[in-house]
N, C-alpha and C positions, 0 to 999 in steps of 0.2 A: 715290345710285345713278348719276345722270347724270354727275357729275364723275368717278366711277370709270370709266365708259365712255369719257369724253374722254381720261383718262390712259392707258387701255388702247389706244385708237386711236393716241395719240402714241407710245407704246412700240412698237407694231407697225410704225408708219411709220418710226421710227428703225431698227428691225431690218431692215426691207425696204431702206431706203436704204443701210444698212451692207453688206448682202449684194450689192446692186447695185454699190456702190462697189468692193468686193473683186473682183467679176466683171470690171468695167471695167478695174481696175488690172492684173489678170492678162492680159487681152486686149492692153493697151498694152505690157506687159512682153514678152509673147510676140512681138509684132511687132518690137520693138526688138532681140530676140535673133536671130531668124531666122524661124522660123515653121513652122506645120504644113504637111505635104505630103500630097497624095492618094497613093493607091497608084500611080497612073500617074506622077506627078512623082518619087516615091521610086524607082521602077524605072528611070526615065530617067537619074537621076543617081547611082545606087548604084555603078556601076563606077569612078567617080572619087572615091568617098567612103569614109570609115571607118564601117562599119555597126556600131553598138554596141547590144547587147541588155542592157538594164538589169535584167532579171529575175535571180532567184537561179539557182544552178547546176542544180538539179533540173528546173525548168520548161524551162530552156535545153536540157538533155540530151534531154528528151522531144521537143521540136520547136522549131525556130527558123528565121529567114529564112536562106536559103542565102547564105553569104558573111559572115554576121554573126559578131562576136566577143562573147563573154560578158564583161561588166564590170559586175557587180552594183552597183546604186546604193549599197549599203552599203559597197562598197570603192572607190568612185569617188574620194573625197578622198585615198586612199592611192596609187591607181594611175593617176590622170589623166596623169601624166608619161609614160606609155607611149604616149600618143596624140600624133599629129603636129598641131601647131596650124596648120600651113600647108595642111592638107587639110580639106575639108568633113567635118563629123561628122553622121551620120544616126543619131538615137536612136529607140528604141522600147521599150515595156514593156507591162505590163497596166494601168498606172495613168497617166492624163494628168498627175496631180499630181506623181508621181515624175519623170516625163519632163521636165516644166517646171522642177522643182527642179534636175535634173541640167543642163539647158540653162543655167539662171541661173548655176550653179556654174562651168561651163566658160567662160561669157562673162566672169566675174570673173577667171578664170585666163588670159585673153588669147586664147581661141579666137574667131574672127570669123564663121565660117560654120557655124552650128548649126541643124539642122532636125530635125523629128520626124514620125513617121508618125501621121497623123490617125486617131484611133480605136484606136491601139495595135496590138499583135500580133493581137488578135481580128479586126481589120478587114483584115488582110493577105490578099490573094488571089493572091499570087505563089508562087514556088518555095520550098519549105521542106525542111528536112533534120533528121535525128536525129543526135545526137553519137555518136561511136564509143567514147568513154570513159565 
């Protein structure tokens, strides 16, 4: 029984180290891409940036950040060419994982200034709009 507990402890330690390693890797990757922005930082730079809502069409129609363009993550690899690589890109969605994946993808495609809203759309406290279509 004692050897079983030792093996179990080792397995749990390996799992925890793996999770910690993945978390650290994501943080390092995020900093090398651009990084998270607070609401205040996002608002201050959004006039000079391309604001991209990565959510699907229906949530975008219901409510989105005023001035944002809908480019669902599922369509990003097909439509990223519509974005200007010389302008900053500000991303947001409901999922930090999706936003980070989109940022990594755009970085690989040559975009240099990529940032995202900390906490996603739910954390946004600025002006919003409903779509007309």
